[in-house]
VMD Tcl script that draws the C-alpha trace (Angstrom):
set ca {
  {-17.60 18.88 14.19}
  {-15.10 17.16 16.54}
  {-17.73 17.00 19.28}
  {-20.20 15.37 16.83}
  {-17.54 12.76 15.79}
  {-16.96 12.05 19.47}
  {-20.62 11.35 19.87}
  {-20.50 8.96 16.93}
  {-17.44 7.00 18.08}
  {-19.31 4.27 20.04}
  {-21.21 3.29 16.95}
  {-18.18 3.49 14.73}
  {-16.22 1.26 17.07}
  {-19.10 -1.27 17.19}
  {-19.38 -1.35 13.47}
  {-15.57 -1.85 13.17}
  {-15.88 -4.86 15.48}
  {-18.68 -6.27 13.27}
  {-16.66 -5.73 10.08}
  {-13.34 -6.97 11.46}
  {-15.00 -10.20 12.69}
  {-15.77 -11.21 9.14}
  {-12.86 -13.22 7.52}
  {-13.13 -11.52 4.16}
  {-9.96 -13.01 2.58}
  {-10.32 -12.83 -1.23}
  {-7.41 -15.15 -1.99}
  {-7.77 -18.37 -3.91}
  {-8.51 -21.26 -1.61}
  {-10.53 -19.14 0.89}
  {-14.36 -19.17 0.88}
  {-16.12 -16.48 -0.99}
  {-19.12 -16.21 1.40}
  {-17.37 -14.02 4.02}
  {-16.24 -11.55 1.31}
  {-19.92 -11.31 0.26}
  {-20.97 -10.92 3.91}
  {-18.62 -8.01 4.35}
  {-19.87 -6.41 1.06}
  {-23.59 -6.75 2.25}
  {-22.77 -5.36 5.71}
  {-21.14 -2.28 4.06}
  {-24.00 -1.73 1.68}
  {-26.36 -1.68 4.71}
  {-24.12 0.81 6.57}
  {-23.93 3.06 3.56}
  {-27.62 3.14 3.20}
  {-27.93 3.74 6.98}
  {-25.55 6.73 6.58}
  {-27.99 8.32 4.09}
  {-26.47 7.25 0.81}
  {-29.24 6.49 -1.57}
  {-27.42 5.38 -4.67}
  {-25.34 2.27 -3.89}
  {-24.34 -0.06 -6.75}
  {-21.99 -2.89 -7.33}
  {-19.37 -3.36 -10.11}
  {-18.94 -6.95 -11.09}
  {-15.81 -7.77 -13.12}
  {-14.63 -11.32 -14.15}
  {-12.58 -13.14 -11.58}
  {-12.89 -10.61 -8.80}
  {-15.05 -9.75 -5.69}
  {-17.74 -7.23 -6.08}
  {-16.75 -3.45 -5.86}
  {-19.11 -1.24 -4.07}
  {-19.74 2.06 -5.83}
  {-21.90 4.70 -4.21}
  {-22.65 8.32 -4.94}
  {-23.98 11.50 -3.29}
  {-24.57 14.30 -5.79}
  {-23.00 17.72 -5.02}
  {-25.22 19.97 -2.87}
  {-24.89 22.82 -5.37}
  {-23.24 23.52 -8.72}
  {-20.21 25.16 -7.15}
  {-19.36 22.20 -4.96}
  {-16.53 19.90 -5.88}
  {-16.76 16.05 -6.00}
  {-14.47 13.95 -3.88}
  {-13.90 10.23 -4.51}
  {-13.38 8.12 -1.31}
  {-11.49 4.83 -1.68}
  {-10.76 1.92 0.64}
  {-11.05 -1.84 0.50}
  {-13.00 -4.36 2.65}
  {-10.93 -7.47 1.86}
  {-8.02 -8.53 4.10}
  {-4.79 -10.40 3.99}
  {-4.81 -14.08 5.06}
  {-4.00 -14.39 8.79}
  {-0.91 -16.32 8.34}
  {0.35 -18.59 11.12}
  {-2.41 -18.29 13.81}
  {0.04 -19.56 16.45}
  {1.81 -16.19 16.25}
  {-1.45 -14.32 17.19}
  {-2.19 -13.34 20.77}
  {-5.85 -13.85 20.04}
  {-7.75 -15.47 17.14}
  {-7.28 -13.25 14.13}
  {-10.95 -12.83 13.29}
  {-12.11 -12.42 16.92}
  {-11.72 -8.67 17.34}
  {-10.02 -8.24 20.75}
  {-9.58 -5.05 22.73}
  {-5.90 -3.88 23.17}
  {-4.67 -0.74 24.90}
  {-6.30 2.13 23.09}
  {-7.59 0.12 20.24}
  {-8.56 -3.22 18.68}
  {-6.69 -6.25 17.41}
  {-7.83 -8.37 14.41}
  {-6.63 -9.23 10.84}
  {-7.56 -6.38 8.52}
  {-8.73 -4.09 11.33}
  {-6.12 -1.50 10.14}
  {-5.73 -2.45 6.59}
  {-8.15 -1.50 5.52}
  {-11.37 -1.82 7.58}
  {-10.70 1.09 9.89}
  {-10.47 3.41 6.86}
  {-13.76 2.05 5.49}
  {-15.26 3.05 8.90}
  {-13.65 6.43 8.74}
  {-15.32 7.21 5.44}
  {-18.61 6.14 6.99}
  {-17.95 8.23 10.04}
  {-17.56 11.40 7.82}
  {-20.87 10.59 6.12}
  {-22.64 10.11 9.45}
  {-21.26 13.27 10.77}
  {-22.85 15.19 7.91}
  {-26.03 12.94 8.09}
  {-25.42 11.86 4.49}
  {-25.31 15.32 3.14}
  {-21.73 16.57 3.09}
  {-20.71 19.90 1.61}
  {-19.16 18.17 -1.43}
  {-20.36 15.62 -3.94}
  {-19.08 12.13 -2.97}
  {-18.19 9.01 -4.90}
  {-17.40 5.88 -2.86}
  {-15.27 2.99 -3.98}
  {-15.01 0.14 -1.60}
  {-12.94 -2.58 -3.31}
  {-13.30 -6.29 -2.45}
  {-10.08 -7.87 -3.74}
  {-7.21 -5.35 -3.28}
  {-4.91 -7.55 -1.38}
  {-4.71 -10.32 -3.94}
  {-5.09 -8.11 -7.00}
  {-7.89 -7.94 -9.57}
  {-8.96 -6.60 -13.01}
  {-10.25 -3.54 -11.16}
  {-6.82 -2.15 -11.03}
  {-7.08 -1.16 -14.66}
  {-10.79 -0.69 -15.00}
  {-11.38 2.97 -13.98}
  {-10.01 4.51 -17.25}
  {-12.58 2.34 -19.26}
  {-15.40 3.93 -17.32}
  {-13.95 7.37 -16.69}
  {-17.24 9.22 -16.25}
  {-18.18 7.14 -13.28}
  {-14.91 7.96 -11.52}
  {-14.71 11.58 -12.53}
  {-13.94 13.87 -9.58}
  {-11.99 16.85 -8.45}
  {-10.06 15.14 -5.67}
  {-9.74 11.65 -4.19}
  {-8.86 10.43 -0.82}
  {-7.14 7.06 -1.00}
  {-7.53 5.78 2.50}
  {-5.26 2.66 2.38}
  {-2.43 4.30 4.31}
  {-1.84 6.15 7.59}
  {0.53 7.98 9.77}
  {4.27 7.63 10.12}
  {3.66 6.99 13.86}
  {0.66 7.32 16.16}
  {-0.11 11.04 16.74}
  {1.85 12.28 13.80}
  {-0.55 13.39 11.03}
  {0.82 12.25 7.70}
  {0.22 12.66 4.02}
  {1.80 10.04 1.73}
  {3.00 11.70 -1.43}
  {4.80 8.86 -3.26}
  {4.50 5.20 -3.92}
  {7.61 3.24 -5.10}
  {7.17 1.13 -8.18}
  {7.88 -2.52 -8.40}
  {9.24 -5.02 -10.89}
  {10.20 -8.71 -10.80}
  {13.07 -10.51 -12.53}
  {14.00 -14.17 -12.47}
  {17.63 -15.22 -13.15}
  {18.63 -18.85 -13.64}
  {21.78 -20.82 -14.19}
  {22.21 -24.33 -15.81}
  {25.73 -25.80 -15.89}
  {25.51 -29.55 -15.78}
  {23.08 -32.19 -17.05}
  {22.67 -33.53 -13.54}
  {24.49 -33.32 -10.15}
  {28.02 -34.70 -9.93}
  {30.01 -35.87 -7.04}
  {31.74 -32.87 -5.45}
  {34.91 -34.83 -4.59}
  {35.47 -36.16 -8.01}
  {34.30 -33.11 -10.02}
  {34.36 -30.11 -7.75}
  {37.04 -27.49 -8.60}
  {36.52 -27.74 -12.28}
  {32.93 -28.63 -12.92}
  {30.89 -25.24 -12.90}
  {28.78 -25.03 -9.79}
  {25.45 -23.30 -10.78}
  {24.80 -21.99 -7.40}
  {28.30 -20.40 -7.08}
  {27.69 -18.78 -10.46}
  {24.30 -17.43 -9.37}
  {25.67 -16.18 -6.09}
  {28.57 -14.33 -7.79}
  {26.03 -12.63 -10.05}
  {23.70 -11.59 -7.24}
  {26.66 -10.17 -5.25}
  {27.13 -7.66 -7.98}
  {23.70 -6.00 -7.31}
  {24.98 -4.07 -4.31}
  {28.16 -2.30 -3.43}
  {30.10 -3.00 -0.26}
  {27.93 -0.65 1.82}
  {24.77 -2.38 0.65}
  {23.52 0.25 -1.81}
  {22.14 -0.82 -5.14}
  {24.89 -0.91 -7.72}
  {22.80 -1.22 -10.95}
  {23.34 1.76 -13.14}
  {20.35 3.92 -14.21}
  {18.10 3.32 -11.26}
  {16.96 6.68 -9.93}
  {17.90 7.84 -6.49}
  {17.41 11.24 -4.89}
  {17.72 12.80 -1.46}
  {14.56 12.53 0.67}
  {13.24 15.79 2.12}
  {10.24 14.71 4.06}
  {9.81 12.94 7.40}
  {11.22 9.47 8.13}
  {11.60 6.91 10.85}
  {14.34 7.17 13.38}
  {16.84 4.32 13.16}
  {15.49 2.91 16.48}
  {11.90 3.05 15.19}
  {12.97 1.30 11.89}
  {14.95 -1.39 13.69}
  {11.99 -2.23 15.90}
  {9.54 -2.18 13.02}
  {11.68 -4.32 10.83}
  {12.68 -6.74 13.66}
  {16.44 -6.19 13.09}
  {18.41 -8.39 15.55}
  {20.67 -6.62 18.07}
  {24.16 -6.03 16.66}
  {23.03 -6.37 13.04}
  {23.65 -3.18 11.09}
  {21.28 -1.63 8.56}
  {22.52 -1.74 5.03}
  {23.07 1.12 2.61}
  {24.00 4.79 3.08}
  {22.09 8.03 3.00}
  {18.96 8.79 5.00}
  {16.34 6.10 5.74}
  {13.85 8.07 3.57}
  {16.27 7.85 0.61}
  {16.91 4.12 1.08}
  {13.19 3.29 1.59}
  {11.38 5.75 -0.74}
  {13.35 7.83 -3.09}
  {15.98 5.25 -4.04}
  {15.94 1.67 -5.43}
  {15.97 -1.55 -3.51}
  {16.67 -5.05 -4.78}
  {15.64 -8.09 -2.65}
  {16.15 -11.75 -3.36}
  {12.63 -12.98 -2.50}
  {13.12 -16.61 -3.69}
  {15.89 -19.03 -4.35}
  {15.76 -22.47 -5.85}
  {18.78 -24.51 -4.58}
  {19.27 -27.73 -2.67}
  {18.18 -27.45 0.96}
  {20.86 -27.86 3.73}
  {19.02 -30.54 5.58}
  {18.96 -33.01 2.60}
  {21.96 -31.73 0.63}
  {24.06 -34.29 -1.21}
  {27.86 -33.89 -1.66}
  {27.46 -32.88 -5.26}
  {28.09 -29.97 -7.66}
  {24.82 -28.20 -8.12}
  {23.74 -28.25 -11.81}
  {20.87 -25.69 -11.62}
  {19.95 -22.63 -9.43}
  {17.38 -19.92 -9.84}
  {16.48 -16.70 -7.98}
  {13.58 -14.35 -8.02}
  {14.36 -10.73 -7.58}
  {12.04 -7.93 -6.33}
  {12.98 -4.48 -7.55}
  {11.42 -1.34 -5.92}
  {12.18 1.99 -7.69}
  {11.74 5.72 -7.57}
  {8.00 6.87 -7.92}
  {8.86 8.83 -11.12}
  {10.87 6.17 -12.87}
  {9.20 4.35 -15.70}
  {8.63 0.71 -14.63}
  {9.84 -0.86 -17.85}
  {12.97 1.34 -17.91}
  {13.77 0.36 -14.29}
  {13.22 -3.34 -14.98}
  {15.32 -3.18 -18.12}
  {18.22 -1.58 -16.23}
  {18.19 -4.63 -13.93}
  {17.85 -7.15 -16.80}
  {20.73 -5.47 -18.70}
  {23.02 -5.58 -15.76}
  {22.44 -9.28 -15.27}
  {22.75 -10.02 -19.01}
  {26.07 -8.20 -18.98}
  {27.46 -10.81 -16.60}
  {29.13 -14.07 -17.31}
  {30.35 -15.27 -13.87}
  {33.26 -17.78 -14.35}
  {32.43 -17.50 -18.08}
  {28.92 -18.91 -17.55}
  {25.98 -17.02 -19.14}
  {22.74 -16.30 -17.13}
  {19.19 -16.70 -18.33}
  {17.27 -13.57 -17.26}
  {13.46 -13.37 -17.51}
  {11.56 -10.17 -16.77}
  {8.33 -10.58 -14.89}
  {5.54 -8.29 -13.76}
  {5.93 -4.54 -13.34}
  {3.84 -1.96 -11.47}
  {4.29 1.78 -11.75}
  {5.03 4.03 -8.82}
  {3.13 7.17 -8.17}
  {3.96 10.72 -7.12}
  {1.13 12.95 -6.11}
  {0.99 16.63 -7.08}
  {1.23 18.89 -4.07}
  {0.27 22.53 -3.51}
  {-3.17 22.46 -5.01}
  {-6.32 23.39 -3.19}
  {-7.29 19.89 -2.10}
  {-3.72 19.37 -0.82}
  {-3.80 22.56 1.16}
  {-7.25 21.72 2.55}
  {-5.93 18.35 3.58}
  {-2.89 19.83 5.42}
  {-5.10 22.24 7.34}
  {-7.60 19.44 8.16}
  {-4.89 17.06 9.42}
  {-3.43 19.73 11.61}
  {-6.92 20.57 13.04}
  {-7.63 16.85 13.87}
  {-4.30 16.01 15.43}
  {-3.23 19.39 16.69}
  {0.19 18.97 15.12}
  {1.78 20.08 11.96}
  {1.52 17.28 9.24}
  {4.41 15.47 7.83}
  {4.82 13.98 4.44}
  {6.35 10.54 3.57}
  {6.45 8.05 0.75}
  {5.95 4.25 0.97}
  {7.86 1.41 -0.53}
  {4.60 -0.52 -0.96}
  {2.31 -0.11 -3.91}
  {-1.48 0.46 -4.44}
  {-1.99 -0.54 -8.10}
  {-5.41 1.07 -8.29}
  {-4.10 4.57 -7.63}
  {-2.57 4.84 -11.14}
  {-5.90 3.50 -12.64}
  {-8.00 6.09 -10.77}
  {-5.46 8.90 -11.67}
  {-5.75 7.98 -15.38}
  {-9.58 8.05 -15.12}
  {-9.59 11.49 -13.54}
  {-6.27 13.00 -14.61}
  {-7.03 16.43 -13.21}
  {-8.02 15.31 -9.76}
  {-5.68 15.84 -6.84}
  {-4.85 12.55 -5.13}
  {-4.59 12.44 -1.32}
  {-3.31 9.43 0.51}
  {-4.06 9.37 4.33}
  {-5.92 7.27 6.75}
  {-6.30 5.65 10.23}
  {-3.43 3.22 9.92}
  {-0.04 3.84 11.46}
  {3.36 2.39 10.75}
  {3.33 0.44 13.96}
  {-0.03 -1.36 13.38}
  {1.40 -4.63 12.17}
  {-0.45 -4.61 8.88}
  {0.03 -7.93 6.93}
  {1.65 -9.33 10.18}
  {0.41 -11.18 13.31}
  {-1.44 -9.11 15.85}
  {-2.56 -6.30 13.52}
  {-4.18 -3.56 15.45}
  {-5.69 -0.08 15.11}
  {-5.83 2.74 17.61}
  {-9.17 4.40 18.21}
  {-7.41 7.78 18.61}
  {-6.14 7.47 15.00}
  {-9.56 6.40 13.82}
  {-11.37 9.30 15.63}
  {-8.77 11.84 14.31}
  {-9.10 10.49 10.74}
  {-12.90 10.98 10.90}
  {-12.31 14.51 12.18}
  {-9.83 15.16 9.45}
  {-12.11 13.85 6.82}
  {-14.89 16.20 7.98}
  {-12.56 19.21 8.12}
  {-11.18 18.36 4.68}
  {-14.51 18.31 2.91}
  {-15.58 21.56 4.68}
  {-12.46 23.36 3.79}
  {-12.23 21.99 0.30}
  {-15.85 23.05 -0.46}
  {-15.28 26.50 1.00}
  {-12.26 26.95 -1.33}
  {-14.38 26.00 -4.33}
  {-17.03 28.45 -3.40}
  {-14.41 31.16 -3.03}
  {-13.04 30.53 -6.58}
  {-16.50 30.51 -8.11}
  {-17.27 33.87 -6.53}
  {-13.86 35.37 -7.64}
  {-12.14 34.79 -4.35}
  {-8.70 33.27 -3.68}
  {-8.16 29.74 -4.68}
  {-6.50 28.81 -1.38}
  {-8.14 27.62 1.87}
}
mol new
graphics top color blue
foreach p $ca { graphics top sphere $p radius 0.5 }
foreach p [lrange $ca 0 end-1] q [lrange $ca 1 end] { graphics top cylinder $p $q radius 0.2 }
display resetview
């Protein structure tokens, strides 16, 4: 099958260029026409790959979701759901790009454009598998191409309300990729997320710092003293009850992480334990917003009001409301300088931990090794894919596999996003090998053979 995929690569690269050239940003303030254009292109590509049933799911306030289906070739064949999304992040400051973000530009070994890795390369990888089997793979296939994943939409919670449509034996969520290029990687955990706003009001209005400073309570000082309690002297989260465990999978080297995060020379990383523990199996609290007087226009006055927005990331298996409550309780227990805080919980999103060891998981491990010629690793991610939990609730017995054509160095959501063609090619090969091995395992079980692959 690898030779067949190689013969398809010129066409897949050309289709990726076409798709990446469409500015399909589904955020407010951006035109809707490019999102529809990307939708229409993919519908045509699916039909061209031999998919006869192609539908759209229209929900209020969101871009159309493409749903397509190929029935199983026989009663003993499993059904695999394939997911990716065709919308992209806004380009951000275009001055930081080496080429216009929606003019796909060749780079060494790949292609640069906004959304080319996240997630249009994975859309093309799914299409590549369908083309390799000429629209008749050895498994039943359900395809979900979402059109508003990056901004968020009601589709996140829709699948359980239409469970029959999304019923499957396994699903491949292709919105992720490898730890580094050339390292085949399965993602087995997604950290959860919660937001909390903390604010302080101490004075009716600003007061002269010379006349009143030293006795009048400074709201910003109160807030900073509260925020300083969230971490210990090493930089680890100091809020009780937030789950943290050792990490047993693969992880970045410190050098890789420093480069990826853009850490300045001489600045240490914070926290203790392995990088995997700090990034994936332990909590993180980040101050993502602060309302306070700006330095350039600051008056010599005691600050009467200050506010901060906190982003909490927590262990994949911790309940999101429990994790948020632990942070809220910690802040509510504080009265810096005797001043109470006003703490307001915001949105929460659950994490996810995939079951491992089942037939689909074993088939995926073997398929990744076949495609890359290297033993697969497993990682988690601090990001979130809200739809994963919705799909898992719709098909609770399905195995969930997270892999794809991205890699951690691809600059997703950042300037100069790129994808490597070697990763795209190997992902298509892995997809083909996965459905072949998974189907064979199902046939073996139905005939009384071993359940493994």
